[in-house]
C-alpha positions as CSV (number, residue, x, y, z in Angstrom):
1,M,-9.5,15.3,-32.9
2,S,-10.1,13.2,-29.8
3,E,-11.3,14.6,-26.4
4,S,-7.7,15.9,-24.3
5,F,-7.6,15.3,-20.2
6,K,-5.6,16.4,-18.0
7,A,-2.3,13.9,-16.5
8,L,0.1,14.1,-13.8
9,M,2.8,13.3,-15.9
10,A,6.9,13.1,-15.1
11,S,9.1,14.3,-18.0
12,A,12.7,13.6,-18.2
13,V,15.1,16.9,-18.0
14,G,18.3,15.7,-19.2
15,E,20.0,12.6,-18.4
16,R,19.6,12.2,-14.6
17,D,16.8,14.5,-13.7
18,Y,12.9,15.5,-14.4
19,E,10.3,17.3,-14.1
20,V,6.8,16.7,-13.0
21,S,3.7,18.5,-13.8
22,F,0.0,18.5,-15.4
23,K,-0.2,18.1,-19.2
24,E,-3.3,17.6,-21.2
25,I,-3.0,14.5,-23.2
26,T,-5.2,12.6,-25.1
27,E,-6.3,9.0,-26.0
28,D,-3.3,9.2,-28.7
29,D,-0.7,9.3,-26.0
30,L,-2.1,6.5,-23.7
31,P,-0.3,3.2,-24.2
32,D,-1.4,0.6,-26.9
33,L,-3.2,-1.6,-24.3
34,P,-6.3,-3.2,-25.0
35,V,-8.8,-1.7,-22.2
36,L,-9.5,1.9,-22.2
37,V,-10.3,3.0,-18.6
38,E,-12.0,6.0,-16.7
39,V,-10.2,6.6,-14.1
40,D,-12.2,7.6,-11.3
41,Y,-10.3,6.9,-8.5
42,S,-6.4,7.0,-7.1
43,T,-5.0,7.1,-4.1
44,I,-1.2,8.6,-2.4
45,N,1.0,5.9,-1.6
46,Y,4.8,6.0,-0.2
47,K,5.6,4.9,-3.9
48,D,3.8,7.8,-5.4
49,A,5.2,10.4,-3.2
50,L,9.1,9.2,-3.2
51,A,8.3,9.3,-7.5
52,I,6.2,13.0,-7.4
53,T,8.6,14.8,-5.2
54,K,12.0,13.1,-6.4
55,K,12.4,11.4,-3.5
56,G,13.3,7.9,-4.9
57,R,14.0,6.8,-8.1
58,I,11.0,5.0,-8.8
59,I,10.6,6.0,-12.6
60,R,12.1,4.0,-15.1
61,S,11.0,5.4,-18.7
62,F,10.0,9.3,-19.4
63,P,7.8,10.5,-19.9
64,M,5.4,8.8,-17.3
65,I,2.1,9.3,-16.2
66,C,2.3,8.7,-12.3
67,G,0.2,7.3,-10.1
68,I,0.0,3.2,-9.2
69,D,-3.9,2.9,-7.8
70,I,-6.6,2.8,-10.4
71,A,-9.9,2.5,-9.2
72,G,-12.5,2.6,-12.2
73,K,-14.8,1.8,-15.2
74,V,-13.9,0.3,-18.4
75,I,-15.1,2.0,-21.5
76,S,-13.8,-0.4,-24.1
77,S,-11.8,-4.0,-24.6
78,D,-10.6,-5.9,-26.9
79,D,-10.0,-8.7,-24.9
80,D,-13.3,-10.7,-24.1
81,K,-12.2,-11.0,-20.4
82,W,-13.5,-7.8,-19.9
83,Q,-16.9,-5.6,-21.0
84,T,-17.5,-2.0,-20.9
85,G,-18.8,-1.1,-17.9
86,D,-17.4,-3.3,-15.5
87,D,-16.0,-2.2,-12.8
88,I,-12.6,-2.9,-11.8
89,I,-9.0,-1.8,-9.7
90,V,-5.3,-1.9,-11.0
91,N,-2.7,-1.9,-8.4
92,G,0.7,-2.2,-9.4
93,F,2.2,-4.4,-12.1
94,G,4.6,-1.6,-12.9
95,L,2.2,1.3,-12.9
96,S,4.0,4.8,-12.3
97,E,7.4,2.7,-12.9
98,T,7.9,1.1,-16.3
99,E,3.8,1.6,-17.1
100,Q,2.2,4.2,-17.5
101,G,-0.2,5.5,-14.0
102,A,-3.7,5.9,-13.1
103,Y,-3.7,10.0,-12.1
104,S,-5.2,10.8,-16.0
105,R,-8.5,10.9,-16.6
106,R,-8.6,8.0,-19.0
107,Q,-6.0,4.8,-19.4
108,R,-5.2,1.9,-21.3
109,V,-4.0,-1.1,-19.2
110,S,-3.3,-5.0,-19.6
111,A,-6.6,-7.3,-19.3
112,D,-4.3,-9.4,-17.1
113,W,-4.0,-7.0,-14.6
114,L,-7.6,-6.0,-13.5
115,V,-9.5,-7.3,-10.9
116,K,-13.1,-6.9,-10.4
117,L,-14.4,-4.1,-7.8
118,P,-16.0,-6.9,-4.9
119,K,-19.6,-6.2,-4.2
120,G,-20.1,-4.0,-1.3
121,L,-16.6,-1.8,-2.0
122,S,-17.6,1.5,-3.9
123,P,-14.4,2.5,-6.4
124,R,-13.6,5.8,-3.5
125,Q,-13.7,2.8,-0.8
126,A,-11.2,0.9,-3.2
127,M,-8.9,3.7,-3.1
128,A,-9.2,4.4,0.6
129,I,-7.9,0.7,0.8
130,G,-5.6,0.9,-2.1
131,T,-2.0,-1.2,-2.6
132,A,-1.5,-0.2,1.3
133,G,-4.9,-2.0,2.4
134,Y,-4.2,-4.4,-0.3
135,T,-0.6,-5.2,1.0
136,A,-2.1,-5.1,4.5
137,M,-4.2,-8.2,3.7
138,L,-1.3,-9.9,2.0
139,C,0.3,-9.9,5.0
140,V,-2.6,-10.8,7.0
141,Q,-3.0,-13.4,5.0
142,A,0.3,-14.5,5.4
143,L,-0.1,-14.8,9.2
144,E,-3.3,-16.4,8.7
145,D,-1.0,-19.1,6.4
146,H,1.6,-19.4,8.7
147,G,-0.6,-20.8,11.4
148,V,-0.6,-17.5,13.7
149,K,-4.3,-17.5,15.6
150,P,-5.4,-14.7,17.9
151,Q,-5.3,-16.9,21.1
152,D,-1.3,-17.1,20.3
153,G,-0.3,-13.2,21.2
154,E,0.0,-9.9,20.2
155,I,0.9,-8.6,16.7
156,L,3.0,-5.8,15.9
157,V,2.4,-3.6,13.6
158,S,5.3,-0.9,12.9
159,G,4.3,2.3,10.7
160,A,1.2,2.1,12.6
161,T,-0.2,5.4,11.3
162,G,1.0,5.3,7.9
163,G,-1.7,3.3,4.9
164,V,-0.8,-0.4,5.3
165,G,0.4,-0.1,9.2
166,S,-3.7,1.6,9.4
167,I,-5.3,-0.8,7.6
168,A,-3.9,-3.5,9.0
169,I,-4.4,-2.7,12.4
170,M,-8.2,-2.1,11.2
171,I,-7.9,-6.1,10.0
172,L,-6.1,-7.3,12.9
173,A,-8.4,-6.0,15.5
174,K,-11.6,-7.1,13.5
175,L,-10.0,-10.5,13.5
176,G,-10.1,-10.8,16.9
177,F,-5.5,-10.3,17.0
178,S,-4.3,-8.4,20.2
179,V,-2.4,-5.2,18.2
180,V,0.5,-3.5,19.3
181,A,1.0,-0.4,17.4
182,V,4.8,1.2,16.8
183,T,4.6,4.6,15.8
184,G,6.7,8.0,15.8
185,R,4.3,10.2,16.3
186,M,2.8,9.4,19.3
187,E,0.0,12.2,19.2
188,H,-1.8,10.0,17.6
189,Q,-2.0,7.1,19.8
190,D,-6.1,7.9,20.3
191,Y,-6.0,7.7,17.0
192,L,-4.6,4.6,16.7
193,K,-6.8,3.3,19.6
194,S,-9.4,4.1,17.3
195,L,-8.8,2.0,14.5
196,G,-8.7,-1.1,17.2
197,A,-4.5,-0.8,18.4
198,S,-4.6,-2.6,22.4
199,D,-1.5,-0.6,22.6
200,V,0.9,2.3,21.7
201,I,4.2,2.2,22.0
202,E,7.2,4.6,20.5
203,R,9.2,3.9,17.5
204,G,12.5,4.2,19.6
205,E,11.6,1.0,21.7
206,L,12.5,-1.1,18.4
207,D,14.2,1.9,16.2
208,R,17.9,0.8,17.8
209,D,20.9,-1.7,17.7
210,A,19.3,-5.3,18.6
211,K,20.6,-8.2,20.8
212,A,20.8,-11.5,18.7
213,M,17.6,-12.7,20.7
214,E,15.7,-10.7,23.0
215,K,12.6,-11.3,25.1
216,E,9.6,-13.1,23.0
217,R,6.8,-11.4,22.7
218,W,5.2,-10.9,19.4
219,A,3.4,-13.7,17.6
220,G,3.4,-12.3,14.8
221,V,4.4,-9.1,12.9
222,V,3.7,-6.9,10.0
223,D,6.5,-4.8,9.5
224,C,6.1,-1.6,7.1
225,V,9.3,-0.1,7.9
226,G,12.5,-2.5,7.6
227,G,15.8,-1.3,9.0
228,K,16.6,-1.6,12.7
229,T,12.7,-1.8,13.6
230,L,12.7,-5.1,11.2
231,S,15.9,-6.7,13.4
232,T,14.6,-5.8,16.4
233,A,11.0,-7.5,15.9
234,I,12.0,-10.6,14.6
235,A,14.5,-10.5,18.0
236,Q,11.6,-10.2,20.0
237,T,8.9,-12.7,17.7
238,K,7.7,-15.6,19.7
239,Y,8.8,-19.2,19.5
240,N,6.9,-20.5,15.9
241,G,6.1,-16.6,14.8
242,T,6.3,-15.5,11.5
243,V,7.4,-11.7,10.9
244,T,5.8,-10.3,7.7
245,A,8.1,-7.4,5.8
246,C,6.4,-5.3,3.6
247,G,8.7,-1.6,3.4
248,L,11.6,-0.3,3.9
249,A,11.0,3.6,5.0
250,G,13.1,2.6,8.1
251,G,16.1,1.0,5.6
252,F,16.8,-1.1,3.5
253,A,19.4,-2.9,5.5
254,L,18.8,-6.0,7.7
255,N,21.0,-6.3,11.0
256,S,19.8,-10.0,12.3
257,T,21.3,-13.4,12.9
258,V,20.3,-16.9,12.4
259,M,19.4,-17.6,15.9
260,P,15.7,-16.7,16.0
261,F,15.1,-18.6,12.9
262,I,17.1,-21.9,13.9
263,L,16.4,-21.7,17.9
264,R,12.9,-20.0,18.2
265,G,11.6,-21.3,14.6
266,V,10.8,-17.5,13.4
267,K,9.4,-17.6,9.9
268,L,10.2,-13.6,8.0
269,I,7.8,-13.5,5.0
270,G,8.7,-11.2,2.1
271,I,5.5,-9.6,0.7
272,D,5.0,-8.7,-2.7
273,S,2.4,-6.5,-3.9
274,V,3.4,-4.9,-7.2
275,M,3.9,-8.4,-9.4
276,A,1.5,-10.8,-7.1
277,S,-0.6,-13.0,-9.4
278,I,-4.5,-12.7,-10.1
279,S,-5.7,-14.9,-7.7
280,K,-3.7,-13.6,-5.1
281,R,-4.4,-10.0,-5.5
282,Q,-8.6,-11.5,-6.1
283,K,-8.2,-13.7,-2.9
284,A,-6.9,-10.4,-1.3
285,W,-9.4,-8.1,-2.7
286,L,-12.4,-10.6,-1.7
287,R,-11.5,-10.2,2.0
288,L,-10.9,-7.0,2.1
289,A,-14.7,-6.2,1.3
290,Q,-15.4,-8.8,4.1
291,D,-12.8,-8.1,6.9
292,I,-13.0,-3.7,6.3
293,D,-14.6,-1.9,9.2
294,L,-16.2,0.7,6.0
295,D,-17.5,3.2,9.3
296,L,-13.6,3.1,10.5
297,L,-12.2,3.1,7.1
298,E,-14.1,7.0,6.0
299,Q,-13.2,8.2,9.3
300,G,-9.0,7.7,8.1
301,I,-9.8,9.4,4.9
302,T,-8.5,12.6,3.3
303,D,-10.1,13.1,0.2
304,I,-7.5,15.5,-2.4
305,D,-8.5,17.2,-5.4
306,F,-6.6,16.4,-8.3
307,N,-4.8,19.3,-8.5
308,D,-3.0,19.2,-4.8
309,V,-1.4,15.3,-5.7
310,P,1.9,17.0,-5.8
311,T,1.6,18.8,-2.3
312,A,0.0,16.0,-0.8
313,C,2.5,14.1,-1.9
314,A,5.1,16.5,0.4
315,D,3.1,16.3,3.8
316,L,3.1,12.8,2.9
317,L,7.2,12.4,2.8
318,E,7.0,15.2,5.7
319,G,4.9,12.8,8.2
320,R,2.1,15.3,8.3
321,T,-0.4,12.8,7.3
322,K,-2.2,9.8,8.4
323,G,-4.9,7.3,7.0
324,R,-5.7,7.1,4.0
325,M,-5.4,9.9,0.7
326,V,-8.2,9.2,-1.8
327,V,-7.8,11.5,-4.9
328,K,-10.7,11.5,-7.4
329,V,-9.4,11.8,-10.6
330,N,-12.1,12.5,-13.0
C-alpha cells in the first residue's frame, strides 16, 4: 500500500453544503494526470479563504483538495516537457475549483499547467508572490502595454494591503512610478509607504457613488476591489489612461457611463490570471524574478503552519492580515 499523507479537503455534505477538514490520502486518491509533483510550499489567497470558510462558491466538484498555488518539484512525469527534479510553479487552471489543488504533500497535474521556477527565486519566495503577485504583474504589464509611463502621473492601487495590491505597489515603485495606495485600514499606512507608496488615501474617498466624470488624477489604476471604488477610479482617470481590473472584493457591479471612455479615451482592461496562456505566465514570472525587491518581499511574509490554514483563511477575510502568507505544505 502506498504511503499516506495529509491533505486539506472539501467534502460534500448533502446536496448544497460541504465541510473542510484534513484527511489522510495516498497517491491512489490523486487525479490521473501525467506529472506527479512534491508540493513544498503554497500560499493563501482571497479565493482560498472564500473556499475554505465557505463564504464563496468557489469549489465546483467534491471531494476537492483546496489551494490554488503550488511551488514544488517534479517527482515523475509521463510528458517529455518535464523531468524528475524540475522546480516548478502552478497557478490557477481551475485548481481548487474543478481540479484537485495545492494543499496536499503530493499532487498530479497536467504538463501544460507548469511554469519553470525562475532563477533567483526560491519556492518559498515564489509562493510569497503566488497568484496574487503574478496577477499584480499581469496588471503592471497591461499598463505598460497600453503606454503608461512613470512620467505620465500617479498610479492608483486599491485593496493595497492585500496580496495583489501590496505586490503591485512594490513592482510599480521599483519601476519608478508614483503610487497612491487605497486602504480601509489606515493603521497600515506606514507599512504601505515602506512598500513604496508615495501617498495613502482612505477607502471611503473612492468607495462612494461617483459622478460620470470627475477631476482627472490617475495615469493608471490597478483595481483589486471592483464595485464603487472601480467606478470612481474610472471617473478620475486621466486622458488616455488605463484602468486594470482584477478583483471584486468590493462588489461585482459596475455603475459607470461611457463618458470616460469616449471623452477621455480611458481604457478598462480585465485581468484574468486563472486561464492565461503559458507564454503570458512565463513572461510574468520572469519579470517578477527581475522586478521584485526580495528584501521587501521578505518583510511582508507571514509563515503559516499547514495545520493553521483554516484559521489563517478566516483571519484574511476578517481583515486581520497584511502582506503575504506562505504555507509550508511538505
